[in-house]
N, C-alpha and C positions, 0 to 999 in steps of 0.2 A: 287141787287147792292145796291139798297137804303138802304135795311135792314141792310147789312155789313157797310155800311156808318154811319148808326144811331147807331149801336153797337160800332163802333171805336169811335165815338165822346162822348158816353155815358161813355166810358172807360177812355178817356182823361180827362172827366169832374169829374169822380170818382176819378182818381188820383190826379188831381189838388186839389181836396177838402181834400183828405188825406195829399196831401204835405204840405198843410198851417198848420198843426198839431191843427185844430179847436178842436178837442176833448181831446188834451193832457191836464191832470188836474194840470195845473201850477198855483200855489198861490203865490200871491204878498208876497213878505218878508218885514216885518216892520221895519226890523232893518238896511235897505240899508243906505249907507254912504250918499246920495245925494237926497234923497227922490223921487225915481223913476229913470227914464231914462234921461240922459243929452247927449247932443251933443258929439260926438266923439273929437271934438277939447276941448270942454269944460272939459272933462274927463282927456285928457293928460295934460291939463294945470293945473288941479287939482292934478295930480298926481305930476307934476314937482315942485309945490309949496310946497309939503310936503318934504323940505329939508331933514328932519331927516331919511325920508323914503329911500331918494335916495342912501344912502351907502349901502342898500339891494337890488338895482337895477341898477348896474352899466352899463348894456347894453342899458338902455332905452334912456338916453341922453348924449350920446357920446359928448365930448367937449362942453357940454351945449346947445346943439341943440335940440329944441323942434320939433319934426317931425309933419307934418299936416297928418290930415286926409282925404281921398278920398272918396267921396259919402258916408261920416258919417260912414266909414268902419275904422276897428283896423289898424293903421299904418303898412303898408307893411315892413317897415325896421324892425319890430319886429318879422317877420315871416321867420322863416328858411325854412319851407316847406308847401305847401298847396295842398292838393288831393282833387279833386272832387269826392263826394260821390253818391249823388243823389239817395239814397236808403234807405230802412227801417231798424231800429235797435230797440232793447229795451232797457228801463232804467232798471237800477239795483239799485233800490232807497228804499229798504226796511228799513233797519236801519244802518245808518241814511238816513233821505231823502237826495236827490241831492240838490245841492245849484246850481242855475242859476245865470251865469253872463252876464253883458253887454259886457266885453273884456274878452278873454282868458287869464287872470292874477289871480292869487290866491289872495285872502285878500279882506276885504270888501270895502276898499277905492279905492284899485287898479284897482279891477277888477268889481266894483260896483255890489255887491250880489244884484240882484233884485227880486229873486224869489226862489220857492223849487218845487220839483216833488217827490210825494210819490208813491213807488210801482213800479210793472213791467208794463209799459206801450210802446205801439207802438209808434215810434218817427220817423219822416222823417227827415232824417240828409242831411245837404247840402253839408258839406266839412270835411275833417279832416285837422288840423292846428297844428303844431309844432312850438312853439314860440322860439326863439334865446337863446342862453346860457346867463345867468347872469340877466335875468328880474326880478329875486327877491328870496328871502331867500327861500320861500316855495319851488320853483322849483329847487334851487340848492340842498338842502337836500333831496327833492324827485322828482327826475328827470321826474317821471311818469306825474307830474302836467305841464309839457311842453307839453302835447298833449291834444287836444280838440276836441270837435265836434261842427260844428255850427249847427244851425236848425233856422227856421223862425216859428214865433209865432205872431199872429197879426199884420203882416206886419215889424215886428221887427227882426233884427238877435240876437241871443242869444248864450251863448256857455256853455258847460257842459263837466266837465272833461273826458278825454276818459275811463278812468277806471270806470266811471259810465253807460257805455253802451256795451250791447252784440250786436255785430253786425251781428252775425250769426243765432240769435233769437233762 
């Protein structure tokens, strides 16, 4: 009985160490818009302040209202659907490498491009997110950019476009 309990706890600990994506080879992007991670509320405000960009993102600030973030997470008002995944997948980041964002929005300033992943790597995925229609010009012309996977790396939530993930391995 003690032997089974030890094995169970070792399995839980090994899953936990894998699920934090510690071995994921993510590199910092030197071209990020804000010099690294900013708080969710700061990023929402920065997007709102880019008045020229608002015409490309009509659904983000309906009636001029700036949504608030909860627990420093992407505003729920901008999410059409969210599905918990809690499973592994593989990155498809050969050519070009995958760009990693702080928010599930395309564009350096809107999504805050913070890193890159190269090659095929095992990644623990937290959830799959689909953003609302009209979140941006990229998303309108290429609807697949409305679908993202979230993952945790160094205690921070990041997003990768769903087209960059092989969920079946």
